[in-house]
C-alpha positions as CSV (number, residue, x, y, z in Angstrom):
1,M,0.2,0.0,-0.3
2,R,1.0,3.8,-1.1
3,R,1.8,5.7,2.1
4,D,2.1,9.4,1.5
5,P,4.3,11.7,3.1
6,D,2.8,14.0,6.1
7,M,1.9,17.3,5.3
8,E,4.5,19.3,6.5
9,L,6.5,18.1,4.0
10,I,4.0,18.1,1.3
11,E,3.9,22.4,2.4
12,V,7.2,22.8,1.7
13,A,7.1,20.7,-1.6
14,D,4.2,23.0,-2.5
15,S,6.3,26.2,-1.0
16,I,9.7,25.4,-3.7
17,R,7.5,24.9,-6.6
18,S,6.0,28.1,-6.4
19,M,9.0,30.0,-5.3
20,E,8.2,31.1,-1.9
21,I,11.2,29.3,-0.9
22,R,13.6,30.1,-3.5
23,G,17.0,30.0,-3.4
24,A,19.3,26.9,-3.5
25,G,20.5,26.8,0.0
26,L,17.0,27.6,1.6
27,I,15.6,25.0,-0.8
28,A,18.4,22.4,0.2
29,R,17.8,23.4,4.2
30,S,14.3,23.3,3.8
31,A,14.2,19.7,2.1
32,A,16.1,18.6,4.7
33,E,14.1,19.5,7.8
34,A,11.2,18.3,5.5
35,M,12.2,14.9,5.7
36,R,13.6,15.1,9.3
37,H,10.1,16.4,10.4
38,T,9.1,13.3,8.3
39,A,10.9,10.8,10.4
40,Q,10.0,12.6,13.8
41,E,6.3,12.1,12.9
42,F,6.3,8.7,11.9
43,K,4.1,6.5,13.9
44,G,4.6,2.4,14.4
45,E,7.5,-0.1,14.4
46,D,7.0,-1.4,10.5
47,I,10.2,-0.1,8.9
48,A,9.6,-1.3,5.4
49,A,6.4,1.2,5.6
50,F,8.7,3.8,7.0
51,R,11.2,3.5,4.3
52,Q,8.2,4.0,1.9
53,V,7.1,7.3,3.6
54,L,10.4,8.7,3.2
55,E,11.2,7.3,-0.2
56,E,7.8,8.9,-1.1
57,G,8.7,12.0,0.6
58,K,11.6,12.3,-1.5
59,K,10.0,11.8,-4.5
60,T,7.9,14.6,-3.3
61,L,10.3,17.0,-2.9
62,V,12.6,16.4,-5.7
63,A,9.6,16.5,-7.9
64,S,9.0,20.1,-6.7
65,R,12.1,21.5,-8.3
66,P,13.8,18.7,-10.6
67,T,16.2,21.0,-11.8
68,A,17.5,21.8,-8.3
69,I,20.9,19.9,-7.4
70,S,20.9,21.5,-4.3
71,L,17.3,19.9,-3.5
72,W,18.9,16.3,-4.4
73,N,21.8,16.5,-2.9
74,A,19.9,17.6,0.2
75,V,17.7,14.5,0.3
76,Q,20.3,12.4,-0.7
77,A,22.5,13.2,2.3
78,T,19.9,13.0,4.9
79,L,19.2,9.6,3.5
80,R,22.6,8.5,3.4
81,G,23.3,5.1,5.2
82,T,19.7,4.4,5.9
83,Q,19.9,1.5,4.0
84,D,21.6,-0.3,6.8
85,A,19.1,0.7,9.5
86,G,17.4,-2.1,11.6
87,S,14.7,-1.0,13.1
88,V,12.4,2.5,12.9
89,E,14.5,4.0,16.0
90,E,18.0,3.5,14.4
91,L,16.5,4.9,11.0
92,R,14.7,7.5,12.6
93,S,17.8,8.6,14.5
94,L,20.0,8.5,11.6
95,V,17.7,10.4,9.5
96,V,17.2,13.2,12.2
97,A,21.3,13.7,12.7
98,N,21.9,13.6,8.8
99,A,19.6,16.2,8.5
100,D,20.8,18.3,11.5
101,R,24.3,17.8,10.2
102,F,23.4,19.1,6.6
103,V,21.7,21.9,7.6
104,K,24.4,23.1,10.0
105,R,27.1,22.4,7.9
106,S,25.3,24.3,4.8
107,S,24.3,27.4,6.9
108,R,28.0,27.7,8.0
109,A,29.4,27.6,4.4
110,V,27.6,31.1,3.2
111,E,29.7,32.5,6.1
112,T,32.8,30.8,5.1
113,I,32.6,31.8,1.5
114,G,31.9,35.0,2.5
115,E,35.3,35.2,4.5
116,F,37.5,33.4,1.3
117,G,35.6,35.3,-1.4
118,A,36.4,38.9,0.3
119,K,40.1,38.0,0.2
120,R,39.4,38.6,-3.4
121,L,38.4,42.1,-3.1
122,K,40.2,45.3,-2.1
123,D,39.7,48.9,-1.1
124,G,37.8,51.0,-4.1
125,M,36.8,48.3,-6.5
126,K,33.3,48.2,-8.3
127,V,31.4,44.9,-8.3
128,M,29.0,43.6,-10.1
129,T,26.4,40.9,-9.0
130,H,23.4,39.0,-10.8
131,C,20.2,37.6,-9.3
132,N,20.0,36.8,-5.3
133,S,22.8,34.9,-4.5
134,K,23.1,34.5,-0.4
135,A,26.8,33.3,-0.8
136,A,27.8,36.3,-3.4
137,L,26.2,38.5,-1.0
138,S,28.4,37.5,1.4
139,V,31.1,38.1,0.1
140,L,30.4,41.7,-0.6
141,K,28.9,42.0,3.0
142,T,31.8,40.7,4.6
143,A,34.6,43.0,2.6
144,H,32.5,45.8,3.8
145,A,32.3,44.8,7.4
146,N,36.2,44.6,7.1
147,G,36.2,48.2,6.1
148,M,36.7,47.9,2.5
149,D,35.1,50.7,0.4
150,I,33.4,48.8,-2.2
151,E,30.5,50.0,-4.2
152,V,28.1,47.2,-6.0
153,Y,26.4,47.0,-9.5
154,A,23.3,44.5,-9.0
155,T,21.4,43.7,-12.2
156,E,17.9,43.6,-11.7
157,S,17.4,40.0,-13.1
158,R,14.0,40.2,-14.8
159,P,11.3,38.2,-15.1
160,W,11.3,38.1,-10.8
161,R,13.4,41.0,-10.6
162,Q,15.5,39.4,-7.3
163,G,17.9,42.0,-8.4
164,L,15.8,44.4,-5.7
165,L,16.1,42.2,-3.3
166,T,20.0,42.2,-3.4
167,V,20.0,46.0,-3.1
168,K,17.6,46.4,-0.7
169,D,20.1,43.4,1.6
170,L,23.5,45.3,0.3
171,S,21.9,48.7,1.5
172,A,20.5,47.4,5.0
173,A,24.2,46.3,5.3
174,G,25.7,49.6,4.6
175,V,26.5,49.0,1.2
176,P,26.8,51.6,-1.3
177,C,24.8,49.8,-4.8
178,T,23.5,50.4,-7.9
179,L,20.6,48.8,-9.7
180,I,21.0,48.6,-13.4
181,I,18.7,46.9,-16.3
182,D,20.0,43.4,-17.6
183,S,20.7,44.7,-21.2
184,A,22.9,47.5,-19.3
185,V,25.5,44.8,-18.5
186,R,28.0,45.2,-21.4
187,W,27.6,49.5,-20.8
188,A,28.6,48.7,-17.0
189,M,31.5,45.9,-17.5
190,K,34.0,48.4,-18.5
191,D,34.0,50.0,-14.9
192,M,33.8,47.1,-13.0
193,D,36.7,45.5,-11.0
194,A,34.9,42.1,-10.4
195,V,32.2,39.9,-11.0
196,F,30.7,37.7,-8.3
197,V,27.9,35.3,-8.8
198,G,26.1,32.3,-7.2
199,A,25.1,28.9,-8.7
200,D,22.6,26.9,-8.9
201,T,24.3,23.7,-10.1
202,I,28.3,22.9,-10.9
203,C,28.7,20.7,-13.5
204,S,31.4,17.8,-13.4
205,N,33.5,19.7,-16.3
206,G,33.5,22.9,-14.1
207,A,30.5,24.4,-16.3
208,V,27.8,26.4,-14.0
209,I,24.2,26.6,-14.2
210,N,22.7,29.8,-12.8
211,K,19.9,32.3,-13.4
212,I,19.2,32.8,-16.8
213,G,21.6,35.6,-17.9
214,T,24.7,34.6,-16.0
215,S,26.2,33.3,-19.0
216,Q,25.9,36.7,-20.7
217,V,27.3,38.7,-17.4
218,A,30.3,36.3,-17.6
219,M,31.0,36.8,-21.3
220,A,30.9,40.4,-21.1
221,A,33.2,40.1,-18.3
222,H,35.7,37.7,-20.1
223,D,35.4,40.4,-23.2
224,S,36.1,43.3,-20.9
225,R,39.0,41.2,-18.9
226,V,37.2,41.7,-15.7
227,P,37.7,38.4,-13.1
228,F,34.5,36.6,-13.2
229,M,33.8,34.6,-9.7
230,V,31.2,32.0,-8.9
231,C,30.3,31.8,-5.3
232,A,28.8,28.1,-4.7
233,E,28.4,25.4,-1.9
234,T,29.8,22.1,-2.6
235,Y,26.6,20.7,-2.1
236,K,25.5,22.7,-5.1
237,F,28.4,20.3,-7.2
238,S,26.2,17.7,-9.2
239,P,27.5,14.0,-9.0
240,R,25.0,13.0,-11.1
241,T,26.8,14.9,-14.5
242,L,29.6,12.2,-13.6
243,S,27.3,9.6,-14.9
244,G,26.5,11.5,-17.9
245,E,23.5,13.1,-17.2
246,M,22.9,16.5,-18.7
247,V,21.4,19.2,-16.6
248,E,17.8,20.0,-17.4
249,I,17.2,24.1,-18.1
250,E,13.6,24.8,-16.6
251,E,11.2,27.0,-18.4
252,R,8.6,28.7,-16.3
253,D,5.2,30.1,-17.4
254,A,5.2,32.7,-19.9
255,S,2.6,34.7,-17.6
256,E,6.0,35.4,-15.3
257,V,7.2,37.5,-18.7
258,V,4.3,39.3,-19.7
259,D,0.0,39.3,-19.5
260,P,-0.6,36.6,-22.5
261,S,-3.9,38.6,-23.4
262,L,-1.7,41.2,-24.6
263,L,0.1,39.3,-27.0
264,P,-0.8,38.7,-30.9
265,A,-2.3,35.3,-31.7
266,G,0.8,32.7,-32.3
267,V,3.0,34.7,-30.4
268,R,5.4,32.1,-28.3
269,V,6.9,33.3,-25.0
270,R,10.1,31.5,-24.1
271,N,10.9,31.6,-20.2
272,P,13.9,29.5,-18.9
273,V,15.1,30.0,-15.6
274,F,18.6,28.9,-15.9
275,D,21.3,29.1,-18.3
276,A,25.1,27.7,-18.5
277,T,28.3,29.1,-18.0
278,P,31.6,27.3,-19.4
279,P,34.6,27.2,-17.6
280,E,36.8,29.1,-19.6
281,Y,34.8,32.0,-18.8
282,I,34.9,31.6,-15.2
283,D,38.4,32.6,-13.0
284,S,37.6,30.5,-9.6
285,L,34.8,28.7,-7.9
286,I,34.5,30.0,-4.1
287,T,33.1,27.3,-2.0
288,E,33.7,26.5,2.0
289,A,35.9,24.1,1.1
290,G,38.4,26.7,-0.8
291,V,38.6,28.7,-3.6
292,I,39.5,26.3,-6.8
293,P,39.5,26.5,-10.4
294,P,36.6,25.3,-12.4
295,Y,38.7,22.5,-13.8
296,A,38.4,20.8,-10.1
297,A,34.9,20.3,-10.1
298,Y,35.1,16.9,-10.3
299,E,37.0,16.3,-7.6
300,V,35.2,18.3,-5.4
301,I,32.1,15.8,-6.2
302,V,34.3,12.7,-5.6
303,R,35.7,14.0,-2.6
304,E,32.4,15.1,-1.0
305,F,30.1,12.3,-2.3
306,G,32.5,9.4,-2.6
307,Q,32.9,7.5,-5.7
308,G,30.1,5.0,-5.0
309,S,27.5,7.8,-4.3
310,I,27.8,9.0,-7.8
311,F,25.3,6.8,-9.2
312,E,23.1,6.7,-6.1
313,G,19.3,7.6,-7.3
314,T,20.2,8.8,-11.1
315,E,17.2,7.1,-11.8
316,D,14.8,8.9,-10.0
């Protein structure tokens, strides 16, 4: 008999799907916490039924944003080693401990990235950022808190305009910032000293999947010889790409871009969420494990997830 996950997990999945919960880190931690809650709420001594509940919970969460590798990695980390549990209580304890460990580490990761990345900035620099990355903002706010006089240019990041969140966050921290429209990136790049962005997924070849427009920012930076740095927690590195799996580029509803009733009949709207930035446009990846070149992504994946875990769940 099929057993559904608990209601709190379903609500978390719905919030991820609707983008009430957004940002790779928050999505990942919310998923781990939802799995922990499901484990804590399970009643009974039937371990097979318990495993089924956890499996259904995993499927529900992953289906809410199938392109978000941080979500997939969070669920995998929460369930790691559970196949060896011999009782409901042992299984419950393992899931709770795994979830707590993941949440603690991922929360600390952003702060550590901020410390590492701030060392790449100098007094008087102008920096560009795209979308609303907690990791990238941690770098900028840490540099400002350390007394550096920096100025940030933030893209509007259509269609959700996450750039408004970025300038609000930076302004609240006292960082001078300027908001620009997305199409002004090339115009502004000539005055920039560095670019810091976040990532949704890091592939095994060092390519970065991130908010649509990131690749254009990277190309403009490359053309202007401006260092382009990606701030990413290690749980955003994708073991699945090592097995040859391609990263799916999610497309969302056209209504996020324009009211369809305003368009002439037959006109289509494409609304991709992400694009891919090739490693040759990336100067470095700033992670909580250190600053590395993009081509070292393979080593990070193997070290963090283990050779044996690379193929786990790739057919889910």
